[in-house]
N, C-alpha and C positions, 0 to 999 in steps of 0.2 A: 789736513795738516795742522799740527798743534800750534798753540800760541808760542811766539817768541816774545818773552817779557824782558824788557830792559828797565833798569832803574839807574837814575843818576841823581846825585845830590845837588840841590839848589839851596839858595838862601832860605832857611826856615821851612823848606819843603823838600820832599823826595818825590820826584815825578816818576810815574809808572807808565811805560809805553807798551801797549799791547799791539803786536803785529800779527795779524791773522787774516787770511782771505775770507771774505764773506761775513765779517764780524760786525757790520753796522747794526744788525738786529740785536746785538748785545749791548748797545750803547747805554741804555738806561741802567742796566745792572752795573756797568763799569763806572758810570758817574755816581751812582748811589754809594759805591764803596769808597769814592774819593772825595765827595763833597758833603758838608755837614747838614745842609737843609734840603728842602724839597721844592723850592721855587727856582725855576730856570728861565733864562732868556736865551733863545736860540738866535744867534747872529749869522746871517748868510746873505747871499745875493740872489737875485731872481732866478738866474739860470740854475744855480746849484739847488735852490729850493725846489724848482720844478723837477729836478732829477732825483734828489735824495731827501728832500725836506720831510715828506710825508712819512718815510720809513724811520727817520730820526725821531720825529715827534711821537710816532706810534710807540717806539721803544721806550722813550722817556716817560710817557704817560702810563705805560704798562708797569713801569717801575715805581709809580707813585708820584711823579713830578707834575706840578702845574707848569705849563709851558707858555710863555709869551714869545711871539715872533718879532724879530727886528730885521728888516730888509735894508741892506746898504747898497750903494752903487757898485757896479762891476768895475774891476780894474783899479789901476793906481789912483784914479780920481777919488776913490773912497778913503785913501790915506791922507786926509787933509783936515784942518781944524774944524771946518763946518760939519762934515759928516760925523766927526768925533762928538761934537756938541749935540748933534741930533741923536746920537746913540745914548749919551747921558740922559737926554730927555726921555728916551724910550725906557731906560732903566727906572727913571722916576715914575713914569706912567704905569709901569709894571709893579711898582712897589718893591723893587729889589732891595733886600736888606743884606746885612753882612753875612748872614748864613746862606744866602742864595748863591747861585752858580751861573756863570756866563759860559755858553757853549759856542765855540767858533766852528762852523761847518762851512768849509770852503778852502780856497787857496791861501797863499802866503799873505796876500793883502788883507783878507778877512781875519786871519790869525793875528797879524800885527795890530790891526785896528781894534778888534775885540779884546785882545790881551791888554792893550794899553788902556782901553776904556775900563776894563776890570781892575787894572792896577791903580787907577785914579778915582774909581767910584767908592765913596765912603772910605777912602784911604786904602782900598785894596780888598777885593772879594775874589773868591776862587774862580778859576776858569778851566775849561776842559777843551782840548783841541781834537777836531775831527778833520784832518787835512784831506782834501779831495783832489789835489794836483800832485804831480811827482815832485816838483820843487818843494812844496810844503811838506810832503811826507818825509823826504830825506834830509831836509835842511831847516826850514824856518819853524817847523812844529815843535822842535825841542831846543833847549838852550836858554829860554827865558827872555830873549830879546823881543820887545814890543815897541811900537812907535808909529809915528806919522811923518809925512814929508812936509817941509816948509818951502816957501818960495826960494829960500837961500840954498836948499839942497835936500837930498834924500835922507830920511831917517834921522833928522837932526833933533827932533823932540821924541823922547821915549823913556822907557824904564825897563829894568830887569824885573820881570814878574813871571816866575816859572808856572807852567800849568800844573794843576793838581794831577792831571793824567792826560794821556794822548791815546786815541784809538786810530791805528793805521790799518786800513783795509785796502790792500792793493787792488782788489776787484773794483773799487770805485774808479780806478783809472781807465776802465773800459770806455767810459763816456767822454774821456779827455780827447780833445782834438789833437791830430797828429803833430801839429807845430808845438803845442803846449807840452806834449809828451817829450818831444825831442829837447825842448828847452829844459825840462827836468833832468834829462840825462846829463846835461852839462854840470849840474851840481853833484851828481853821483861821481862823475869823473874828477871834479875838483877835490872832493874830500879824499879820494884815493891818491891822486897825484901829490896832494899836499901833505898827507899824513900816513899813508898806508901802501907801501910798494906791493905787498902781497895782494891786496885788494885790486890794485891797478892791473896786475897780471891777470887776475880772474876776469876783469872787465874786458881785457884784450881778447881772452879766449871766448867770451860770451858775446862779443860785439854783434855778430850776425843775429843771434837770438834776441838781443835787446833791441836792435833796429827793427826786427819783425814783431816786437811786442809779445814775445813768448811769455805766458803768464808765470811759469816757474822761474824763468830767468829774471823777470822783473821782481818777483818776490825775493829772490836771493840778493839782488842788487839793493833793494830797499832795506832789507835786513842788515846787510853789511854796512851800508852807508850810515844807518842809524846807530849801529854799534860803534862805528868809528867816531862819529860825532859825540856820542855819549861819553866815550873815554876822554875826549878832549875837553868837553864841558866840565866833567867831574874834576879834572886836573886844574882848570882855570875858568871858574864860573863867570867872573866879571871882566874877562879879557883885560887883565892887568897889563901895565906897561912891561913889555918884554915877555909876556906870558905865551903859553903854547897855543891858546885859542886864536891868536892873531893869524895863525897859519890858515885858518878857515876863510880868511879874506883873500886868499890867492885868486887873482883874476878880478877882484872886485873894485880895485882902485880905478881901473879904466872902465870896467863894466858899469859901475854906478854913474861915472861921468858920461858914458855913452848914452845911458838911459836919459839922464838929465838934459844932455845937449840936444837930444832929439825929441824932447817933450814927452817921453814915455809913450810915443806913438809908433816908432819904427821897429823897435826890437823888443822881444820878450826878455824877461830878466835873464834866463839861462842863456839865451843867444848872446846877450851882451857880455855875460860872464865868460862864455866860450871864447869870444874875441879877446876879452881881457886876459884870459889864461894864455892864449897864444903869444900875446905881446909880453906878458910877465915871464913866460918861459924863455923868450928871446933875450929879454933883459937879464934873466938868470944866467944864461950862457955868457953874456957880455960882462956882467958885473959880479956874479956869485960863483962862477966856476962850474955851472951845470954842464954835464956831458952833452954835446950837441945830439948824440944819439937818443938821449932821454927826451929832449925837446921834439925830435922827429917822431918818437913813439906817441907823444901826446898829440901832435898834429895828426898823425895817422888815425888814432882812435877817434878824435873829434870828427875827422872826415868820414870815417865809417859810420858814425852815428848821425851824419848829415847835418852837422852844426856849422854855422857860418864861419868864414875864414878871414874876411877883410872888413875894413872900416868904411867902405863904399863912399869914398870921397867926403866923409864928414870933415868939416874944417878943423884943422889941427889947433887953431887958436881957441875955438869954442871948447874943444876937449880939454885944453890946458886950463882954461878958466873954470870949467866944471870940476876938474880934479883938485883945484885949490880948496874946494869945500869938503873934501874927503875927511872923514872923522879921524883918520890916522895921521893927518898932517901934524907937523911939529914946527913951532915958530914960523908958521905960514908956509913951510916947505912941504911939498908932497912926498910921502913915503910909500914905498912899494913893498909888498910881501913877495919875496923871492925865495928860491930854493937852490941849495948847492948840489942836491941830489934828489932823485925821485923819492917821495915819501917823507921829506924832511924840510918842508917850507919853514922859513926863518922869520924872526921878528921883522917888523917893517924897517926899512932902511932908506936913507936919502940917496937918490940917483940924480946925476947931473941932468939939468934941463935939456942940454944939448943931446945927451944920449937918449932920453925919453922921446924928444922930438924926432930924432932919426928913426927910432923904432916905430913910432906912429906913422911916419911917412912911408916907411917900408911896408907897413900893414895896410896901406891904401888911403890914409887920411889926405885931405887936400891941403896944400900949402897955403 
């Protein structure tokens, strides 16, 4: 299967995204064409390093890079100020200069952390993404959003720092646990329901194959999701007020709150987003004129992909407090990305607290 090459314009950089099955072996050549120097720091976690680290390092060294390894914690606990500081220390120990490159090998957490560390090291060095989870491949690997979590909320400290390039190898998903794979499918559904009705119809037709992890179906879904997001990012790089990129936050107002309210221990990111999409679709029916049939189609697709449906008695007050830290809030009020019709999610809007509370309770939150 030939490369699918996507390009999208970022601030002072054009990111090139290579999508090809079995392409990890070409990493060194890809990075060499995108980065100015030959000094590299490979950032990954222990599990991903055990699975894919040797192949990545071998390819980089074959292309002439000197490679230093930086291991970060697994999961959301890596996206905190202390691991970020330790990563800066690792850059210093490696002698990483402005011509060097940071390579993020892992899921969305590794990409967010490594990208932010690159953005802030010597006021910005190049970085290259190698996403190994479905969430990262279809969503967080492109668009330039990097950052860490604070005690006050998720992704509150960050920077737009676009990768010099991204290598997306769907074959890396073979080692992904089933729950993490299903979590990634939620982000595929999100970009389609929010921005591309044609893609959503294709996902409906391929739901059984995607649930069964058919390699060709997965490749097509990854390729379509990346193309859709690249179009949105090119049109609205910095997610400006009222810009089209805010559509990609469909389901995230509640999704991020659900993650924070449960200490990032109960739900995978995509699972939380799936629940958030269900509630956002219900609010879209109530407040934005979405056809109830479109909401039903979203519910049915999420069900076929075996994504969670309810809030499992999470206290509604805890969710309300967490949503108040959402980045899309205005004047202290929570704003929701809703859609008047499938594929046309709108800019964030204020929704009455009473309506939101009612929707949360209907979705299974505890009063």
